[in-house]
C-alpha positions as CSV (number, residue, x, y, z in Angstrom):
1,X,67.4,74.3,132.5
2,X,65.6,76.0,135.3
3,X,62.2,77.7,135.0
4,X,60.6,78.9,137.4
5,X,56.8,81.1,137.5
6,X,56.8,83.1,140.5
7,X,53.1,83.5,141.8
8,X,52.0,86.5,143.7
9,X,48.0,85.7,145.1
10,X,45.7,88.3,146.9
11,X,44.6,85.4,149.1
12,X,45.7,83.6,152.4
13,X,48.8,81.3,152.2
14,X,45.7,78.6,153.7
15,X,43.3,79.6,151.1
16,X,46.0,79.5,148.0
17,X,47.2,76.5,149.4
18,X,44.1,74.5,149.5
19,X,43.2,75.9,145.8
20,X,47.0,74.0,144.7
21,X,46.0,70.8,146.3
22,X,42.6,71.1,143.8
23,X,44.6,72.2,141.0
24,X,47.3,69.3,141.5
25,X,44.2,66.6,141.9
26,X,42.5,68.1,138.4
27,X,45.8,67.9,136.3
28,X,47.7,65.4,137.4
29,X,49.4,65.0,133.5
30,X,51.3,68.5,134.7
31,X,51.5,68.5,138.2
32,X,52.5,65.1,139.4
33,X,56.0,65.5,137.0
34,X,55.9,67.7,134.7
35,X,55.7,71.1,137.0
36,X,56.0,71.0,140.5
37,X,54.3,73.5,142.6
38,X,55.4,75.0,146.1
39,X,53.6,75.1,149.4
40,X,52.3,78.7,149.6
41,X,54.5,81.8,151.9
42,X,53.2,84.7,153.0
43,X,54.9,87.7,150.9
44,X,57.8,90.2,152.7
45,X,58.4,94.2,151.7
46,X,60.2,93.1,148.4
47,X,57.0,90.5,147.3
48,X,55.0,92.9,147.7
49,X,56.9,95.5,145.8
50,X,57.4,93.2,143.2
51,X,52.9,92.7,142.9
52,X,52.4,96.2,142.9
53,X,54.5,96.9,140.4
54,X,51.6,94.9,138.6
55,X,49.2,96.5,140.4
56,X,48.1,93.9,143.1
57,X,47.9,93.7,146.6
58,X,49.6,90.0,147.7
59,X,49.1,88.3,150.7
60,X,50.8,85.1,149.4
61,X,53.1,83.7,147.0
62,X,54.5,80.2,145.4
63,X,56.4,78.7,142.5
64,X,55.4,76.6,140.0
65,X,58.6,74.8,138.7
66,X,59.6,73.1,135.8
67,X,60.8,69.8,136.5
68,X,60.4,67.9,133.6
69,X,63.2,69.0,130.8
70,X,61.2,68.0,128.2
71,X,58.6,70.2,128.8
72,X,59.2,74.2,128.5
73,X,56.8,74.0,125.7
74,X,53.6,73.9,128.6
75,X,55.2,76.9,130.8
76,X,52.3,79.3,129.1
77,X,49.3,76.6,129.0
78,X,50.5,76.0,132.7
79,X,50.6,80.0,133.5
80,X,46.8,80.2,132.2
81,X,46.0,77.4,134.0
82,X,47.1,78.9,137.1
83,X,45.9,82.3,136.2
84,X,42.3,80.7,135.8
85,X,42.3,78.9,138.7
86,X,42.6,81.7,140.9
87,X,40.7,84.1,139.2
88,X,43.1,86.6,136.9
89,X,42.8,89.4,139.2
90,X,43.7,88.0,142.2
91,X,47.3,86.2,140.9
92,X,50.5,87.7,138.9
93,X,52.3,85.3,137.4
94,X,55.9,85.9,136.7
95,X,58.6,84.3,134.6
96,X,62.0,86.2,135.2
97,X,60.3,89.3,136.8
98,X,58.2,89.7,133.3
99,X,54.7,89.4,133.6
100,X,52.9,86.5,131.4
101,X,49.9,87.6,129.6
């Protein structure tokens, strides 16, 4: 089962990577094996358009990918954790192009 959360952020890649490192260290029970976090990348025109559909002027994006097929029930918890870590007004978390509330 492939589950990816696409995360668009209104912050630089350097700032996003630093926050992701802190998130991983604060929650090793989730981000050591159950979910993997990519490094941040700069958004391209398609990413910008997707984020703008949800009212966000994204500068960076990253993925949170399910790595443990026994943990799909954690998707909403992980999405909420990511949103709280980045300040909900500066991030959009999508699964299959659907906004996760």
